[in-house]
N, C-alpha and C positions, 0 to 999 in steps of 0.2 A: 169166643175170643180166638183170634189167630195170632200166632207168634212166628215171625219169619226170622231166619238167621242164615249165615253163610256168606254174606257179601264181603267184599274186600278189594284189595289192589292186586292185579295180576298183569303179567306181561302179555303182549300179543302172542297168540298161539297157545296160551295156557288154558287151564281148566279151573272151574269152580263148581261147587255143588251147593245149591240153596235148599233149605228145608223150611217147611211151614207146618206147624202143628195146631190143630184145633183143640180147644179145651172147653170145659163146661158141660152142662147137661143138654143133650139133644138125642133125637131118635136116630138120625143118620145123616150122611153127607152125600149130596148128589154130585154136582160138578165141582172140581177143584181146578183152579186156573192160576196162571202166572201172567201178569201184565208188567210192562215197564214204561217208564217215562224218562226220556233223555232230555238234555238241555234244549229248551225252546220247542220241545215236541209234546204232542198230546199223548196221553196214556194209551198204550196199544196192547191188545191181546197177543201174546206170543205162543202160549201153549195151554191146552185145556185137556183135562182128563175126566171122562164121564164115568158114572157108576157102572156102566155096562163093560167098561174096560177099554173102550175106544178112546183115541186121542186125536187131536188136531194141532197143527202148528202153523205159525205164520211163515210165509215164504222166506223171510229174512233169517230164520233160525233153523229151518228144516234141514236135517242131516247133521246139524251140529249140536242141537239141544235135545234132551230127552226128558220128558215128564213122566214121573211114576208116582205111585201112591201106596202107602201101607195102611190099609183100612183098619187093621187092628190097632194101630197107633194113631189113627186119624191124622195122618201126616202126608203131605205131598212134597215131592222133591223135584228139583230142576237141575239136571246134570248139564253143564255148559262146557263144551269143548271147542277148541280152535277159536278162541275168543278174539274179537277184532275191536279196534278202537270204537267202532260204531255201536258196539254192545254196551258202552258206558251209559249207565242209567240207574235210576232207582227202580228196583224190582219190587213188585207188590204181589202178594198172594190173595186169592179170592176164593170163597167157598159158598156154595148154596147149600144151606143146612136146613133140615127138617127139624123144627123145634119140638119140645115136649108137648106143646099145645097144637101141634100139627100145622104150624105156619112154615111156609117156604121162605126163608130169610137169606138175604145176601150179606156176607160179612167180608170185610177187608182187613188184611194185616197191615201193620206198619211197614213201610218200605225198608229195604236193605240196599245200600249203595254198592254197586259194582263199578269199579274203575279199571279200564284196560289201558295200560300205558304202552306207548311205542318207543 
């Protein structure tokens, strides 16, 4: 199970930090990712953190957003700076988890709404 938090209302240029924690019994977590879905838009991948430590970002957030993870807490974070109205969306976390019976399963957290007001 994934539980996301940290969304809210922020003004243009402001910052927010999202977090998403995995709970339950599992062996490990491979990739941890953040997606977002804005009004009338499809869900898009914006940041991904691999178990190796490498990360990737969508061009739209590169240089403004930072993904990080705390493996001991099974938590992924998304630090969002210099927010723009176009960042308004529901943000979802996703994790690829190795279950206790060695299946590689994809889990989604409930979305958290980020609204950037001008």
